[in-house]
N, C-alpha and C positions, 0 to 999 in steps of 0.2 A: 032127580040128584044131577049134580057135575059129573061130566066126563073127566077120569082120571088120566087119560092119553095126553101127549104134548098138542097143542093148540095149533092150527094151520097158522096163526099170524107170527108164531115165535120161528118160522123156518126162515133161518139165515140164507140170501144168495149164495151159491158158489163162487169161490174165487176162479176167475178165469186161468187158463192156462194154454200155450200154444199160441196159434194165429188170434184166438178169440181176445187176447190182452186187447189186440188194436182196436176191436168192435167194441169192448165195453168201457162205459163212463164209469171211474175216472182214470181208467188202468190205460186208455189211450191219450191222456194228455203226457202221459211218461216220455215218448219218443219227441213230441214238440218242445219239451221242456230240455232234454238233450241239446237238439237240435239249435234251440235258440242260445242257450247256452256256452255252446262251441263256437257260437257267432260272437259273443261279449268276447272270450279268450282269446279270440283270434283277432278281434278289430283294437283290444288293449294291448296285443304284442306286436300289433303292426305300427301303432304311434311310437311318437319318442317320449319315454314317458318323464313329464316334469315334477311331480308328485309320486315319487316312490312306495310313499309308506300308505297313499290313499290306493293307487292302484295296485300295489302291491296286494290288497285285502280282495279287491275285486277279482285279481287273477286267483287267489285263494279259493275263493267261494265258489268260482264258476268253474274250476277245471275238478275241484273235490267232489261238488253237485253233481257235475256232469258225470265225472267216474263213478260213484255211488249210486246217480239214477243210471246208469249202464247196467250195473251189476244188479240192482232191483230188476230191471227189466228182463236180463238174462235168467234171473230166479223164477220170474214170473212164467218167461217164455216154457222151462224147461220144467216147470212146474214144483219146484223145492217147496212149496209151501203147504203141498197137501191139504189142502183146504182148512187150516187152521185159523182159527179168531185171532189169534197173536199177529198174523202175518198183518193184517188191516188195522190194529193197533199201532203196530211198527211202521206200517205204512203211513196213517194219518201223523204219528209223532216226527217221522223223517220230515214230509214234506211240510209241515207248520212250521219246525226249526229250521229248515232251509228256505221257507218263504221271508220267514225274519233276517236271516241272515243276506239274504238277497236283496231285501228291501234296504238296508242299511249299508250294501255294496253298491246298487243302483244308484242311490243316494250321493254316496261319496264319487259316482263316477261322472254324476251330475255336476258335481263340484270340478272334477278336473277338466271337465269338458268347458267349464265355463272359464276356467282358469287358463286352458290353453287357446284360449280366442286370441290373445296379445301377446303369443311367446314366439320364438323363433320356426319357422316352417308353419306358421298360423293357419295356413286354409285347410291345407291337408291333415293337421293333428284334429285340428275342428270338426271336419267332417269326419274322420273316422272316429273321435271320442263322440261325436252327436248319435253315429251309428250303434255305438257301444252302448251309449244309455237309453236309446230305445230298445236295445235287445234285452238290456239289463230290466228295466222297468216289465216289457215282454213277460220274459221268465217270470220274474216276481208274481205277475199276475196268473200266469201257467201254474205256479208252485200254491199259491193261495186257492186257484179253482179246484185244483186237486185235492187240497187238505180239506176243505169246505166239504166239497162231493163227497170225500170218503167218511168224513164224520156223520155227515146227513143220510150218508145209505142204509 
């Protein structure tokens, strides 16, 4: 006869709280996402913006995702999730959506980098835009890694 109790395979791992957040994949990706995202908006803000619509979107995506990720990190550290399965869904949806938005921002930043190559004060703006593009794509990769690892966990 089959057992009626819960099976051992249906046990979900507990969501981390406190310092364990920094040691657990995919939650350990949140701090690098924040740091790389901060570099994106600092570097874009340091350039003379030649295409305000493009780089405005980059600033919006990087700044809002940095702030929301910081709030998410604080909520994990302080244990607001109370080990609810809804937090995994929220985390997966947030990081998946942010990965798509960051990909669009990274492509627009790469376009702004190409256009800044021949503008006024070209060498400095080009180097800053290259660094911003690099960190934008790196941050996109981190958000994708986080979204897929939480999905497959």
